[in-house]
PyMOL commands that place a pseudoatom at each C-alpha (Angstrom):
pseudoatom trace, name=CA, resn=MET, resi=1, chain=A, elem=C, hetatm=0, pos=[82.214, 282.541, 168.756]
pseudoatom trace, name=CA, resn=LYS, resi=2, chain=A, elem=C, hetatm=0, pos=[79.749, 285.447, 168.646]
pseudoatom trace, name=CA, resn=ALA, resi=3, chain=A, elem=C, hetatm=0, pos=[79.088, 284.711, 164.981]
pseudoatom trace, name=CA, resn=LEU, resi=4, chain=A, elem=C, hetatm=0, pos=[78.211, 281.081, 165.737]
pseudoatom trace, name=CA, resn=ARG, resi=5, chain=A, elem=C, hetatm=0, pos=[75.933, 282.154, 168.580]
pseudoatom trace, name=CA, resn=PHE, resi=6, chain=A, elem=C, hetatm=0, pos=[74.195, 284.653, 166.286]
pseudoatom trace, name=CA, resn=ILE, resi=7, chain=A, elem=C, hetatm=0, pos=[73.750, 282.081, 163.501]
pseudoatom trace, name=CA, resn=GLY, resi=8, chain=A, elem=C, hetatm=0, pos=[72.298, 279.658, 166.069]
pseudoatom trace, name=CA, resn=MET, resi=9, chain=A, elem=C, hetatm=0, pos=[69.829, 282.322, 167.207]
pseudoatom trace, name=CA, resn=VAL, resi=10, chain=A, elem=C, hetatm=0, pos=[68.770, 283.003, 163.604]
pseudoatom trace, name=CA, resn=LEU, resi=11, chain=A, elem=C, hetatm=0, pos=[68.244, 279.285, 162.953]
pseudoatom trace, name=CA, resn=ALA, resi=12, chain=A, elem=C, hetatm=0, pos=[66.195, 278.999, 166.158]
pseudoatom trace, name=CA, resn=LEU, resi=13, chain=A, elem=C, hetatm=0, pos=[64.087, 281.968, 165.031]
pseudoatom trace, name=CA, resn=VAL, resi=14, chain=A, elem=C, hetatm=0, pos=[63.460, 280.275, 161.683]
pseudoatom trace, name=CA, resn=ALA, resi=15, chain=A, elem=C, hetatm=0, pos=[62.463, 277.031, 163.413]
pseudoatom trace, name=CA, resn=LEU, resi=16, chain=A, elem=C, hetatm=0, pos=[60.118, 278.851, 165.783]
pseudoatom trace, name=CA, resn=SER, resi=17, chain=A, elem=C, hetatm=0, pos=[58.584, 280.907, 162.995]
pseudoatom trace, name=CA, resn=ILE, resi=18, chain=A, elem=C, hetatm=0, pos=[57.919, 277.858, 160.829]
pseudoatom trace, name=CA, resn=SER, resi=19, chain=A, elem=C, hetatm=0, pos=[56.401, 275.650, 163.552]
pseudoatom trace, name=CA, resn=PRO, resi=20, chain=A, elem=C, hetatm=0, pos=[53.152, 277.676, 163.825]
pseudoatom trace, name=CA, resn=THR, resi=21, chain=A, elem=C, hetatm=0, pos=[52.516, 277.107, 160.114]
pseudoatom trace, name=CA, resn=THR, resi=22, chain=A, elem=C, hetatm=0, pos=[51.606, 273.482, 160.793]
pseudoatom trace, name=CA, resn=SER, resi=23, chain=A, elem=C, hetatm=0, pos=[48.519, 274.569, 162.738]
pseudoatom trace, name=CA, resn=ASN, resi=24, chain=A, elem=C, hetatm=0, pos=[47.530, 277.581, 160.615]
pseudoatom trace, name=CA, resn=ALA, resi=25, chain=A, elem=C, hetatm=0, pos=[48.933, 277.716, 157.095]
pseudoatom trace, name=CA, resn=GLN, resi=26, chain=A, elem=C, hetatm=0, pos=[47.564, 281.250, 156.582]
pseudoatom trace, name=CA, resn=THR, resi=27, chain=A, elem=C, hetatm=0, pos=[50.165, 282.812, 158.910]
pseudoatom trace, name=CA, resn=TYR, resi=28, chain=A, elem=C, hetatm=0, pos=[53.196, 281.669, 156.892]
pseudoatom trace, name=CA, resn=LYS, resi=29, chain=A, elem=C, hetatm=0, pos=[54.652, 284.257, 154.489]
pseudoatom trace, name=CA, resn=GLY, resi=30, chain=A, elem=C, hetatm=0, pos=[57.686, 284.099, 152.272]
pseudoatom trace, name=CA, resn=SER, resi=31, chain=A, elem=C, hetatm=0, pos=[59.364, 286.354, 149.751]
pseudoatom trace, name=CA, resn=ILE, resi=32, chain=A, elem=C, hetatm=0, pos=[62.050, 286.394, 147.095]
pseudoatom trace, name=CA, resn=GLU, resi=33, chain=A, elem=C, hetatm=0, pos=[63.661, 289.683, 146.121]
pseudoatom trace, name=CA, resn=GLY, resi=34, chain=A, elem=C, hetatm=0, pos=[66.453, 290.828, 143.885]
pseudoatom trace, name=CA, resn=GLY, resi=35, chain=A, elem=C, hetatm=0, pos=[68.092, 294.126, 143.175]
pseudoatom trace, name=CA, resn=ARG, resi=36, chain=A, elem=C, hetatm=0, pos=[71.232, 296.233, 143.126]
pseudoatom trace, name=CA, resn=THR, resi=37, chain=A, elem=C, hetatm=0, pos=[73.214, 298.103, 145.736]
pseudoatom trace, name=CA, resn=LEU, resi=38, chain=A, elem=C, hetatm=0, pos=[75.190, 301.104, 144.498]
pseudoatom trace, name=CA, resn=HIS, resi=39, chain=A, elem=C, hetatm=0, pos=[78.282, 301.871, 146.552]
pseudoatom trace, name=CA, resn=THR, resi=40, chain=A, elem=C, hetatm=0, pos=[80.236, 305.088, 146.361]
pseudoatom trace, name=CA, resn=ASP, resi=41, chain=A, elem=C, hetatm=0, pos=[83.676, 304.971, 147.879]
pseudoatom trace, name=CA, resn=ASP, resi=42, chain=A, elem=C, hetatm=0, pos=[87.015, 306.696, 147.400]
pseudoatom trace, name=CA, resn=MET, resi=43, chain=A, elem=C, hetatm=0, pos=[87.620, 304.196, 144.583]
pseudoatom trace, name=CA, resn=GLY, resi=44, chain=A, elem=C, hetatm=0, pos=[84.549, 305.307, 142.649]
pseudoatom trace, name=CA, resn=LEU, resi=45, chain=A, elem=C, hetatm=0, pos=[81.290, 303.582, 141.810]
pseudoatom trace, name=CA, resn=PHE, resi=46, chain=A, elem=C, hetatm=0, pos=[80.933, 299.903, 142.717]
pseudoatom trace, name=CA, resn=SER, resi=47, chain=A, elem=C, hetatm=0, pos=[77.753, 297.830, 142.698]
pseudoatom trace, name=CA, resn=THR, resi=48, chain=A, elem=C, hetatm=0, pos=[76.514, 294.434, 143.802]
pseudoatom trace, name=CA, resn=THR, resi=49, chain=A, elem=C, hetatm=0, pos=[73.649, 292.291, 142.606]
pseudoatom trace, name=CA, resn=ASP, resi=50, chain=A, elem=C, hetatm=0, pos=[71.630, 291.164, 145.615]
pseudoatom trace, name=CA, resn=ILE, resi=51, chain=A, elem=C, hetatm=0, pos=[69.248, 288.191, 145.880]
pseudoatom trace, name=CA, resn=TYR, resi=52, chain=A, elem=C, hetatm=0, pos=[67.364, 287.379, 149.114]
pseudoatom trace, name=CA, resn=THR, resi=53, chain=A, elem=C, hetatm=0, pos=[64.793, 284.881, 150.335]
pseudoatom trace, name=CA, resn=THR, resi=54, chain=A, elem=C, hetatm=0, pos=[62.917, 285.451, 153.592]
pseudoatom trace, name=CA, resn=HIS, resi=55, chain=A, elem=C, hetatm=0, pos=[60.391, 283.238, 155.398]
pseudoatom trace, name=CA, resn=GLY, resi=56, chain=A, elem=C, hetatm=0, pos=[58.415, 283.810, 158.567]
pseudoatom trace, name=CA, resn=VAL, resi=57, chain=A, elem=C, hetatm=0, pos=[55.092, 284.557, 160.230]
pseudoatom trace, name=CA, resn=GLN, resi=58, chain=A, elem=C, hetatm=0, pos=[52.498, 287.253, 159.494]
pseudoatom trace, name=CA, resn=PHE, resi=59, chain=A, elem=C, hetatm=0, pos=[51.192, 287.930, 163.022]
pseudoatom trace, name=CA, resn=ASN, resi=60, chain=A, elem=C, hetatm=0, pos=[48.442, 290.347, 161.916]
pseudoatom trace, name=CA, resn=PRO, resi=61, chain=A, elem=C, hetatm=0, pos=[47.744, 292.400, 158.766]
pseudoatom trace, name=CA, resn=TYR, resi=62, chain=A, elem=C, hetatm=0, pos=[50.509, 294.819, 159.736]
pseudoatom trace, name=CA, resn=LEU, resi=63, chain=A, elem=C, hetatm=0, pos=[53.394, 292.926, 161.424]
pseudoatom trace, name=CA, resn=TYR, resi=64, chain=A, elem=C, hetatm=0, pos=[55.636, 290.268, 159.861]
pseudoatom trace, name=CA, resn=VAL, resi=65, chain=A, elem=C, hetatm=0, pos=[58.691, 288.650, 161.507]
pseudoatom trace, name=CA, resn=GLY, resi=66, chain=A, elem=C, hetatm=0, pos=[60.960, 286.187, 159.737]
pseudoatom trace, name=CA, resn=ALA, resi=67, chain=A, elem=C, hetatm=0, pos=[64.486, 285.151, 158.893]
pseudoatom trace, name=CA, resn=GLY, resi=68, chain=A, elem=C, hetatm=0, pos=[66.373, 284.585, 155.699]
pseudoatom trace, name=CA, resn=ALA, resi=69, chain=A, elem=C, hetatm=0, pos=[69.563, 284.487, 153.712]
pseudoatom trace, name=CA, resn=GLY, resi=70, chain=A, elem=C, hetatm=0, pos=[70.864, 286.080, 150.572]
pseudoatom trace, name=CA, resn=VAL, resi=71, chain=A, elem=C, hetatm=0, pos=[73.724, 286.370, 148.134]
pseudoatom trace, name=CA, resn=ARG, resi=72, chain=A, elem=C, hetatm=0, pos=[75.505, 289.606, 147.229]
pseudoatom trace, name=CA, resn=LEU, resi=73, chain=A, elem=C, hetatm=0, pos=[77.650, 289.384, 144.098]
pseudoatom trace, name=CA, resn=GLY, resi=74, chain=A, elem=C, hetatm=0, pos=[80.014, 292.104, 142.935]
pseudoatom trace, name=CA, resn=ASP, resi=75, chain=A, elem=C, hetatm=0, pos=[83.119, 292.437, 140.813]
pseudoatom trace, name=CA, resn=GLY, resi=76, chain=A, elem=C, hetatm=0, pos=[85.350, 289.916, 142.618]
pseudoatom trace, name=CA, resn=TYR, resi=77, chain=A, elem=C, hetatm=0, pos=[83.142, 290.126, 145.720]
pseudoatom trace, name=CA, resn=THR, resi=78, chain=A, elem=C, hetatm=0, pos=[80.745, 287.570, 147.219]
pseudoatom trace, name=CA, resn=ALA, resi=79, chain=A, elem=C, hetatm=0, pos=[78.878, 287.773, 150.520]
pseudoatom trace, name=CA, resn=ILE, resi=80, chain=A, elem=C, hetatm=0, pos=[76.126, 285.710, 152.126]
pseudoatom trace, name=CA, resn=PRO, resi=81, chain=A, elem=C, hetatm=0, pos=[74.058, 287.667, 154.653]
pseudoatom trace, name=CA, resn=ILE, resi=82, chain=A, elem=C, hetatm=0, pos=[72.042, 285.666, 157.194]
pseudoatom trace, name=CA, resn=TYR, resi=83, chain=A, elem=C, hetatm=0, pos=[69.457, 287.857, 158.901]
pseudoatom trace, name=CA, resn=ALA, resi=84, chain=A, elem=C, hetatm=0, pos=[66.290, 288.360, 160.918]
pseudoatom trace, name=CA, resn=ASP, resi=85, chain=A, elem=C, hetatm=0, pos=[63.616, 290.475, 159.206]
pseudoatom trace, name=CA, resn=VAL, resi=86, chain=A, elem=C, hetatm=0, pos=[60.848, 292.673, 160.617]
pseudoatom trace, name=CA, resn=LYS, resi=87, chain=A, elem=C, hetatm=0, pos=[58.319, 294.276, 158.264]
pseudoatom trace, name=CA, resn=TYR, resi=88, chain=A, elem=C, hetatm=0, pos=[55.523, 296.690, 159.155]
pseudoatom trace, name=CA, resn=THR, resi=89, chain=A, elem=C, hetatm=0, pos=[52.787, 297.295, 156.567]
pseudoatom trace, name=CA, resn=ILE, resi=90, chain=A, elem=C, hetatm=0, pos=[51.298, 300.745, 157.123]
pseudoatom trace, name=CA, resn=LEU, resi=91, chain=A, elem=C, hetatm=0, pos=[47.863, 300.293, 155.491]
pseudoatom trace, name=CA, resn=LYS, resi=92, chain=A, elem=C, hetatm=0, pos=[45.606, 297.297, 154.999]
pseudoatom trace, name=CA, resn=LYS, resi=93, chain=A, elem=C, hetatm=0, pos=[44.937, 298.047, 151.318]
pseudoatom trace, name=CA, resn=LYS, resi=94, chain=A, elem=C, hetatm=0, pos=[45.578, 296.419, 147.946]
pseudoatom trace, name=CA, resn=VAL, resi=95, chain=A, elem=C, hetatm=0, pos=[48.477, 298.847, 147.400]
pseudoatom trace, name=CA, resn=SER, resi=96, chain=A, elem=C, hetatm=0, pos=[50.238, 299.649, 150.654]
pseudoatom trace, name=CA, resn=PRO, resi=97, chain=A, elem=C, hetatm=0, pos=[53.487, 301.265, 151.814]
pseudoatom trace, name=CA, resn=PHE, resi=98, chain=A, elem=C, hetatm=0, pos=[55.732, 299.389, 154.241]
pseudoatom trace, name=CA, resn=ILE, resi=99, chain=A, elem=C, hetatm=0, pos=[58.956, 299.690, 156.210]
pseudoatom trace, name=CA, resn=ASP, resi=100, chain=A, elem=C, hetatm=0, pos=[61.263, 296.789, 156.947]
pseudoatom trace, name=CA, resn=ALA, resi=101, chain=A, elem=C, hetatm=0, pos=[64.675, 295.989, 158.370]
pseudoatom trace, name=CA, resn=LYS, resi=102, chain=A, elem=C, hetatm=0, pos=[66.960, 293.030, 157.843]
pseudoatom trace, name=CA, resn=ILE, resi=103, chain=A, elem=C, hetatm=0, pos=[69.583, 292.707, 160.608]
pseudoatom trace, name=CA, resn=GLY, resi=104, chain=A, elem=C, hetatm=0, pos=[72.163, 289.942, 160.796]
pseudoatom trace, name=CA, resn=TYR, resi=105, chain=A, elem=C, hetatm=0, pos=[75.641, 288.767, 159.934]
pseudoatom trace, name=CA, resn=SER, resi=106, chain=A, elem=C, hetatm=0, pos=[77.380, 288.507, 156.568]
pseudoatom trace, name=CA, resn=VAL, resi=107, chain=A, elem=C, hetatm=0, pos=[79.865, 285.714, 155.817]
pseudoatom trace, name=CA, resn=LEU, resi=108, chain=A, elem=C, hetatm=0, pos=[82.601, 285.285, 153.155]
pseudoatom trace, name=CA, resn=ASP, resi=109, chain=A, elem=C, hetatm=0, pos=[84.019, 288.592, 151.819]
pseudoatom trace, name=CA, resn=ALA, resi=110, chain=A, elem=C, hetatm=0, pos=[83.534, 291.511, 154.248]
pseudoatom trace, name=CA, resn=SER, resi=111, chain=A, elem=C, hetatm=0, pos=[82.147, 289.268, 156.972]
pseudoatom trace, name=CA, resn=GLY, resi=112, chain=A, elem=C, hetatm=0, pos=[80.580, 291.099, 159.881]
pseudoatom trace, name=CA, resn=PHE, resi=113, chain=A, elem=C, hetatm=0, pos=[77.456, 292.932, 161.013]
pseudoatom trace, name=CA, resn=TYR, resi=114, chain=A, elem=C, hetatm=0, pos=[74.860, 293.349, 158.237]
pseudoatom trace, name=CA, resn=MET, resi=115, chain=A, elem=C, hetatm=0, pos=[71.825, 295.632, 158.111]
pseudoatom trace, name=CA, resn=ASN, resi=116, chain=A, elem=C, hetatm=0, pos=[69.347, 296.589, 155.386]
pseudoatom trace, name=CA, resn=PRO, resi=117, chain=A, elem=C, hetatm=0, pos=[66.564, 299.006, 156.418]
pseudoatom trace, name=CA, resn=GLY, resi=118, chain=A, elem=C, hetatm=0, pos=[64.163, 300.079, 153.697]
pseudoatom trace, name=CA, resn=ILE, resi=119, chain=A, elem=C, hetatm=0, pos=[60.835, 301.536, 152.667]
pseudoatom trace, name=CA, resn=GLY, resi=120, chain=A, elem=C, hetatm=0, pos=[58.653, 300.390, 149.838]
pseudoatom trace, name=CA, resn=VAL, resi=121, chain=A, elem=C, hetatm=0, pos=[55.264, 299.772, 148.351]
pseudoatom trace, name=CA, resn=SER, resi=122, chain=A, elem=C, hetatm=0, pos=[53.521, 296.416, 147.980]
pseudoatom trace, name=CA, resn=TRP, resi=123, chain=A, elem=C, hetatm=0, pos=[50.777, 295.490, 145.522]
pseudoatom trace, name=CA, resn=ASN, resi=124, chain=A, elem=C, hetatm=0, pos=[48.665, 292.564, 146.795]
pseudoatom trace, name=CA, resn=PHE, resi=125, chain=A, elem=C, hetatm=0, pos=[47.216, 291.251, 143.568]
pseudoatom trace, name=CA, resn=TYR, resi=126, chain=A, elem=C, hetatm=0, pos=[45.749, 287.833, 144.466]
pseudoatom trace, name=CA, resn=LYS, resi=127, chain=A, elem=C, hetatm=0, pos=[45.003, 285.962, 147.750]
pseudoatom trace, name=CA, resn=GLY, resi=128, chain=A, elem=C, hetatm=0, pos=[48.239, 286.578, 149.633]
pseudoatom trace, name=CA, resn=LEU, resi=129, chain=A, elem=C, hetatm=0, pos=[50.435, 287.031, 146.555]
pseudoatom trace, name=CA, resn=SER, resi=130, chain=A, elem=C, hetatm=0, pos=[52.159, 290.367, 146.128]
pseudoatom trace, name=CA, resn=VAL, resi=131, chain=A, elem=C, hetatm=0, pos=[54.794, 292.253, 144.186]
pseudoatom trace, name=CA, resn=PHE, resi=132, chain=A, elem=C, hetatm=0, pos=[56.840, 294.932, 145.920]
pseudoatom trace, name=CA, resn=LEU, resi=133, chain=A, elem=C, hetatm=0, pos=[59.381, 297.637, 145.163]
pseudoatom trace, name=CA, resn=LYS, resi=134, chain=A, elem=C, hetatm=0, pos=[61.775, 298.746, 147.885]
pseudoatom trace, name=CA, resn=VAL, resi=135, chain=A, elem=C, hetatm=0, pos=[64.480, 301.397, 148.351]
pseudoatom trace, name=CA, resn=GLY, resi=136, chain=A, elem=C, hetatm=0, pos=[66.875, 301.179, 151.272]
pseudoatom trace, name=CA, resn=TYR, resi=137, chain=A, elem=C, hetatm=0, pos=[70.409, 301.293, 152.540]
pseudoatom trace, name=CA, resn=THR, resi=138, chain=A, elem=C, hetatm=0, pos=[72.618, 298.208, 152.814]
pseudoatom trace, name=CA, resn=TYR, resi=139, chain=A, elem=C, hetatm=0, pos=[75.291, 298.389, 155.512]
pseudoatom trace, name=CA, resn=ASN, resi=140, chain=A, elem=C, hetatm=0, pos=[78.162, 295.962, 156.085]
pseudoatom trace, name=CA, resn=ALA, resi=141, chain=A, elem=C, hetatm=0, pos=[80.419, 296.715, 159.066]
pseudoatom trace, name=CA, resn=ASN, resi=142, chain=A, elem=C, hetatm=0, pos=[83.715, 295.347, 157.741]
pseudoatom trace, name=CA, resn=PRO, resi=143, chain=A, elem=C, hetatm=0, pos=[85.587, 296.415, 154.613]
pseudoatom trace, name=CA, resn=TYR, resi=144, chain=A, elem=C, hetatm=0, pos=[86.400, 294.043, 151.782]
pseudoatom trace, name=CA, resn=ASP, resi=145, chain=A, elem=C, hetatm=0, pos=[90.106, 294.372, 151.032]
pseudoatom trace, name=CA, resn=GLY, resi=146, chain=A, elem=C, hetatm=0, pos=[90.437, 292.069, 148.036]
pseudoatom trace, name=CA, resn=TRP, resi=147, chain=A, elem=C, hetatm=0, pos=[89.502, 294.546, 145.316]
pseudoatom trace, name=CA, resn=MET, resi=148, chain=A, elem=C, hetatm=0, pos=[92.267, 295.758, 143.026]
pseudoatom trace, name=CA, resn=LYS, resi=149, chain=A, elem=C, hetatm=0, pos=[91.782, 299.314, 141.797]
pseudoatom trace, name=CA, resn=PRO, resi=150, chain=A, elem=C, hetatm=0, pos=[93.185, 299.945, 138.297]
pseudoatom trace, name=CA, resn=ASN, resi=151, chain=A, elem=C, hetatm=0, pos=[95.764, 302.744, 138.124]
pseudoatom trace, name=CA, resn=GLU, resi=152, chain=A, elem=C, hetatm=0, pos=[95.570, 305.616, 135.642]
pseudoatom trace, name=CA, resn=MET, resi=153, chain=A, elem=C, hetatm=0, pos=[97.007, 303.346, 132.891]
pseudoatom trace, name=CA, resn=GLY, resi=154, chain=A, elem=C, hetatm=0, pos=[94.490, 300.587, 133.606]
pseudoatom trace, name=CA, resn=TRP, resi=155, chain=A, elem=C, hetatm=0, pos=[97.010, 298.239, 135.261]
pseudoatom trace, name=CA, resn=VAL, resi=156, chain=A, elem=C, hetatm=0, pos=[96.051, 296.286, 138.346]
pseudoatom trace, name=CA, resn=SER, resi=157, chain=A, elem=C, hetatm=0, pos=[98.692, 295.348, 140.925]
pseudoatom trace, name=CA, resn=GLU, resi=158, chain=A, elem=C, hetatm=0, pos=[99.125, 294.744, 144.660]
pseudoatom trace, name=CA, resn=GLU, resi=159, chain=A, elem=C, hetatm=0, pos=[100.092, 298.420, 145.107]
pseudoatom trace, name=CA, resn=ASN, resi=160, chain=A, elem=C, hetatm=0, pos=[96.629, 299.380, 143.897]
pseudoatom trace, name=CA, resn=LYS, resi=161, chain=A, elem=C, hetatm=0, pos=[94.869, 297.196, 146.483]
pseudoatom trace, name=CA, resn=THR, resi=162, chain=A, elem=C, hetatm=0, pos=[92.137, 299.141, 148.277]
pseudoatom trace, name=CA, resn=ASP, resi=163, chain=A, elem=C, hetatm=0, pos=[89.431, 298.625, 150.871]
pseudoatom trace, name=CA, resn=ILE, resi=164, chain=A, elem=C, hetatm=0, pos=[85.813, 298.636, 149.737]
pseudoatom trace, name=CA, resn=TYR, resi=165, chain=A, elem=C, hetatm=0, pos=[83.136, 299.336, 152.297]
pseudoatom trace, name=CA, resn=PRO, resi=166, chain=A, elem=C, hetatm=0, pos=[80.288, 297.313, 150.776]
pseudoatom trace, name=CA, resn=HIS, resi=167, chain=A, elem=C, hetatm=0, pos=[77.384, 299.504, 151.793]
pseudoatom trace, name=CA, resn=GLY, resi=168, chain=A, elem=C, hetatm=0, pos=[75.249, 301.918, 149.846]
pseudoatom trace, name=CA, resn=VAL, resi=169, chain=A, elem=C, hetatm=0, pos=[71.813, 302.704, 148.462]
pseudoatom trace, name=CA, resn=SER, resi=170, chain=A, elem=C, hetatm=0, pos=[69.852, 299.624, 147.405]
pseudoatom trace, name=CA, resn=VAL, resi=171, chain=A, elem=C, hetatm=0, pos=[66.862, 299.189, 145.104]
pseudoatom trace, name=CA, resn=SER, resi=172, chain=A, elem=C, hetatm=0, pos=[65.015, 295.881, 144.844]
pseudoatom trace, name=CA, resn=ILE, resi=173, chain=A, elem=C, hetatm=0, pos=[61.894, 294.274, 143.454]
pseudoatom trace, name=CA, resn=GLY, resi=174, chain=A, elem=C, hetatm=0, pos=[60.342, 291.173, 144.948]
pseudoatom trace, name=CA, resn=PHE, resi=175, chain=A, elem=C, hetatm=0, pos=[57.549, 288.651, 145.047]
pseudoatom trace, name=CA, resn=GLY, resi=176, chain=A, elem=C, hetatm=0, pos=[55.694, 287.741, 148.254]
pseudoatom trace, name=CA, resn=PHE, resi=177, chain=A, elem=C, hetatm=0, pos=[53.762, 284.532, 148.743]
for i in range(1, 177): cmd.bond("trace and resi %d" % i, "trace and resi %d" % (i + 1))
show_as sticks, trace
zoom trace
C-alpha cells in the first residue's frame, strides 16, 4: 500500500512539473544517463548497467526538481527504480560542478527504497544542451536473493544461493536537454 501511495506521489510530481512547461518552455529540462554500479559483497564483485531518464523543471540557474525512471540490469538481476530528483548546480558557468539526489522506490528484483546521491560536473555546450559526468552511490534497501554463487568447482546449485545487496559506487555519463 505504501508503495502504491509513493508511486502516486511521484506521478503527481511529474504531472505538476510538466504543467508549467506549457506556459514557459524554457523551464523544462530533461536528461538521459547511463553508467555502471560496482557492488562489493561477500560474494565478490557484481555490477549492474544503469540507464535513467529524468524530466522536470529548472526553477532558476541553480535548482532543478524532477522525476524519472530507470532500468538496472545485472547478471540475472533486473530492477526499475522510480524516483524524484533534486539537482543543485553550484556555479553558473559553461563547466560547472553539481550535486544531485534521486530518491524513490525500486520494483522487480530487490524491490524497496532506492536512493542515488552523487556529485558531478556538467559541460553546457549549446543553448541548454549539456553533457555530464557523475560519481555517486546507489543504495537499494532490500537484498536480491535470486543470485546463484558458483562453488569452488564452478557449479551452481540451490545450496549456493546467496543474497546480493544491490548497492555500491556508481559512475555515469549523461546528456541534458
